[in-house]
TIRO-2110 file (N, C-alpha, C; in Angstrom, 1 decimal):
// TIRO-2110
140.1, 81.2, 89.6, N, 1, A
139.7, 82.6, 89.9, CA, 1, A
138.4, 82.5, 90.6, C, 1, A
138.3, 83.2, 91.7, N, 2, A
137.0, 83.3, 92.4, CA, 2, A
136.1, 84.3, 91.8, C, 2, A
134.8, 84.0, 91.9, N, 3, A
133.8, 85.0, 91.4, CA, 3, A
133.7, 86.1, 92.5, C, 3, A
133.3, 87.3, 92.1, N, 4, A
133.2, 88.3, 93.2, CA, 4, A
132.1, 88.0, 94.1, C, 4, A
132.3, 88.5, 95.4, N, 5, A
131.3, 88.2, 96.4, CA, 5, A
130.0, 88.9, 96.0, C, 5, A
128.9, 88.3, 96.3, N, 6, A
127.6, 88.9, 96.0, CA, 6, A
127.4, 90.2, 96.9, C, 6, A
126.8, 91.2, 96.3, N, 7, A
126.5, 92.4, 97.1, CA, 7, A
125.5, 92.0, 98.2, C, 7, A
125.8, 92.6, 99.3, N, 8, A
124.8, 92.4, 100.4, CA, 8, A
123.8, 93.6, 100.3, C, 8, A
122.6, 93.3, 100.1, N, 9, A
121.6, 94.4, 100.0, CA, 9, A
120.9, 94.5, 101.3, C, 9, A
120.8, 95.7, 101.7, N, 10, A
120.0, 96.0, 102.9, CA, 10, A
118.5, 96.1, 102.5, C, 10, A
117.6, 95.6, 103.3, N, 11, A
116.2, 95.7, 102.9, CA, 11, A
115.8, 97.2, 102.9, C, 11, A
115.0, 97.5, 102.0, N, 12, A
114.5, 98.9, 101.9, CA, 12, A
113.4, 99.1, 102.9, C, 12, A
113.4, 100.1, 103.6, N, 13, A
112.3, 100.3, 104.6, CA, 13, A
111.1, 100.9, 104.0, C, 13, A
111.3, 101.6, 102.8, N, 14, A
110.2, 102.2, 102.1, CA, 14, A
110.2, 101.7, 100.7, C, 14, A
109.1, 101.4, 100.2, N, 15, A
108.9, 101.0, 98.8, CA, 15, A
109.3, 102.2, 97.9, C, 15, A
110.1, 102.0, 96.9, N, 16, A
110.5, 103.1, 96.1, CA, 16, A
109.3, 103.8, 95.4, C, 16, A
108.2, 103.2, 95.3, N, 17, A
107.0, 103.8, 94.6, CA, 17, A
106.3, 104.7, 95.6, C, 17, A
106.5, 104.5, 96.8, N, 18, A
105.8, 105.3, 97.9, CA, 18, A
106.8, 106.0, 98.7, C, 18, A
106.7, 107.3, 98.7, N, 19, A
107.7, 108.1, 99.5, CA, 19, A
107.2, 108.2, 101.0, C, 19, A
108.1, 108.7, 101.8, N, 20, A
107.9, 108.8, 103.2, CA, 20, A
106.6, 109.6, 103.6, C, 20, A
106.4, 110.7, 102.9, N, 21, A
105.2, 111.5, 103.1, CA, 21, A
103.9, 110.7, 102.9, C, 21, A
103.9, 109.9, 101.8, N, 22, A
102.7, 109.1, 101.5, CA, 22, A
102.5, 108.0, 102.6, C, 22, A
103.6, 107.5, 103.1, N, 23, A
103.5, 106.5, 104.2, CA, 23, A
102.9, 107.1, 105.4, C, 23, A
103.3, 108.3, 105.8, N, 24, A
102.7, 109.0, 106.9, CA, 24, A
101.2, 109.3, 106.7, C, 24, A
100.9, 109.8, 105.5, N, 25, A
99.6, 110.1, 105.1, CA, 25, A
98.7, 108.9, 105.2, C, 25, A
99.2, 107.8, 104.6, N, 26, A
98.4, 106.5, 104.7, CA, 26, A
98.2, 106.0, 106.1, C, 26, A
99.3, 106.1, 106.9, N, 27, A
99.1, 105.7, 108.3, CA, 27, A
98.1, 106.5, 109.0, C, 27, A
98.0, 107.8, 108.8, N, 28, A
97.0, 108.7, 109.4, CA, 28, A
95.6, 108.3, 109.0, C, 28, A
95.5, 108.0, 107.7, N, 29, A
94.2, 107.6, 107.2, CA, 29, A
93.8, 106.3, 107.8, C, 29, A
94.7, 105.3, 107.9, N, 30, A
94.4, 104.0, 108.4, CA, 30, A
94.0, 104.1, 109.9, C, 30, A
94.7, 105.0, 110.6, N, 31, A
94.4, 105.1, 112.0, CA, 31, A
93.0, 105.7, 112.2, C, 31, A
92.5, 106.4, 111.2, N, 32, A
91.1, 107.0, 111.3, CA, 32, A
90.1, 105.9, 110.8, C, 32, A
90.6, 104.8, 110.4, N, 33, A
89.6, 103.7, 110.0, CA, 33, A
89.3, 103.7, 108.5, C, 33, A
90.1, 104.4, 107.7, N, 34, A
89.9, 104.4, 106.2, CA, 34, A
90.3, 103.0, 105.7, C, 34, A
89.5, 102.4, 104.9, N, 35, A
89.9, 101.1, 104.3, CA, 35, A
91.1, 101.3, 103.3, C, 35, A
92.0, 100.3, 103.3, N, 36, A
93.2, 100.3, 102.4, CA, 36, A
92.9, 100.6, 101.0, C, 36, A
91.8, 100.0, 100.4, N, 37, A
91.6, 100.3, 99.0, CA, 37, A
91.2, 101.8, 98.8, C, 37, A
90.6, 102.4, 99.7, N, 38, A
90.3, 103.8, 99.6, CA, 38, A
91.6, 104.7, 99.8, C, 38, A
92.5, 104.2, 100.6, N, 39, A
93.7, 105.0, 100.9, CA, 39, A
94.6, 105.0, 99.6, C, 39, A
94.7, 103.8, 98.9, N, 40, A
95.5, 103.8, 97.7, CA, 40, A
95.0, 104.7, 96.6, C, 40, A
93.7, 104.9, 96.6, N, 41, A
93.0, 105.8, 95.6, CA, 41, A
93.4, 107.2, 95.8, C, 41, A
93.9, 107.6, 97.0, N, 42, A
94.3, 108.9, 97.4, CA, 42, A
95.7, 109.2, 97.1, C, 42, A
96.5, 108.1, 96.9, N, 43, A
97.9, 108.2, 96.6, CA, 43, A
98.2, 108.1, 95.1, C, 43, A
99.3, 108.7, 94.7, N, 44, A
99.8, 108.5, 93.3, CA, 44, A
101.3, 108.3, 93.3, C, 44, A
101.7, 107.5, 92.4, N, 45, A
103.2, 107.2, 92.2, CA, 45, A
103.8, 108.5, 91.5, C, 45, A
104.9, 109.0, 92.1, N, 46, A
105.4, 110.2, 91.6, CA, 46, A
106.5, 110.1, 90.6, C, 46, A
107.2, 108.9, 90.5, N, 47, A
108.3, 108.7, 89.6, CA, 47, A
108.2, 107.4, 88.9, C, 47, A
109.0, 107.2, 87.9, N, 48, A
109.1, 105.9, 87.2, CA, 48, A
108.0, 105.8, 86.1, C, 48, A
108.0, 104.6, 85.5, N, 49, A
107.1, 104.3, 84.4, CA, 49, A
105.6, 104.3, 84.8, C, 49, A
105.4, 104.1, 86.1, N, 50, A
104.0, 104.1, 86.6, CA, 50, A
103.6, 105.5, 87.2, C, 50, A
104.4, 106.5, 87.0, N, 51, A
104.1, 107.8, 87.6, CA, 51, A
102.6, 108.2, 87.2, C, 51, A
101.9, 108.8, 88.2, N, 52, A
100.6, 109.2, 88.0, CA, 52, A
99.5, 108.2, 88.3, C, 52, A
100.0, 106.9, 88.4, N, 53, A
99.0, 105.8, 88.8, CA, 53, A
99.0, 105.6, 90.3, C, 53, A
98.0, 104.9, 90.7, N, 54, A
97.8, 104.6, 92.1, CA, 54, A
98.7, 103.3, 92.4, C, 54, A
99.3, 103.3, 93.6, N, 55, A
100.0, 102.0, 94.0, CA, 55, A
99.0, 100.9, 94.3, C, 55, A
99.5, 99.7, 94.3, N, 56, A
98.6, 98.6, 94.7, CA, 56, A
98.5, 98.6, 96.2, C, 56, A
97.5, 97.9, 96.7, N, 57, A
97.3, 97.7, 98.1, CA, 57, A
98.5, 97.0, 98.7, C, 57, A
99.0, 96.0, 98.1, N, 58, A
100.2, 95.3, 98.6, CA, 58, A
101.4, 96.2, 98.7, C, 58, A
101.6, 97.1, 97.7, N, 59, A
102.7, 98.1, 97.7, CA, 59, A
102.6, 99.0, 98.9, C, 59, A
101.4, 99.3, 99.4, N, 60, A
101.2, 100.1, 100.5, CA, 60, A
101.4, 99.4, 101.8, C, 60, A
100.9, 98.1, 101.9, N, 61, A
101.0, 97.4, 103.1, CA, 61, A
102.5, 97.2, 103.5, C, 61, A
103.4, 96.9, 102.5, N, 62, A
104.8, 96.7, 102.8, CA, 62, A
105.5, 97.8, 103.6, C, 62, A
105.4, 99.0, 103.1, N, 63, A
106.1, 100.1, 103.9, CA, 63, A
105.4, 100.3, 105.3, C, 63, A
104.1, 100.1, 105.3, N, 64, A
103.5, 100.3, 106.6, CA, 64, A
103.9, 99.2, 107.6, C, 64, A
104.1, 98.0, 107.1, N, 65, A
104.5, 96.9, 108.0, CA, 65, A
106.0, 97.1, 108.4, C, 65, A
106.8, 97.6, 107.4, N, 66, A
108.2, 97.8, 107.7, CA, 66, A
108.4, 98.9, 108.8, C, 66, A
107.5, 99.9, 108.9, N, 67, A
107.6, 100.9, 109.8, CA, 67, A
106.9, 100.7, 111.1, C, 67, A
106.4, 99.5, 111.3, N, 68, A
105.8, 99.1, 112.6, CA, 68, A
104.4, 99.6, 112.6, C, 68, A
103.7, 99.7, 111.5, N, 69, A
102.3, 100.2, 111.6, CA, 69, A
101.4, 99.0, 111.8, C, 69, A
END
């Protein structure tokens, strides 16, 4: 008996912690020259166990890079 084929997962273009509006807001701030550590202090995670906390700098870099920023 063969095992089931592994699911093919498509890469997420947006980190689930950071929504599309936050990505646009972060990009606008970055375009104005705001340092990344200051940008993440302006964002908050809206869902999940970390709701109300700020995302990490790495969590913000990923969606910006995925969207060609």
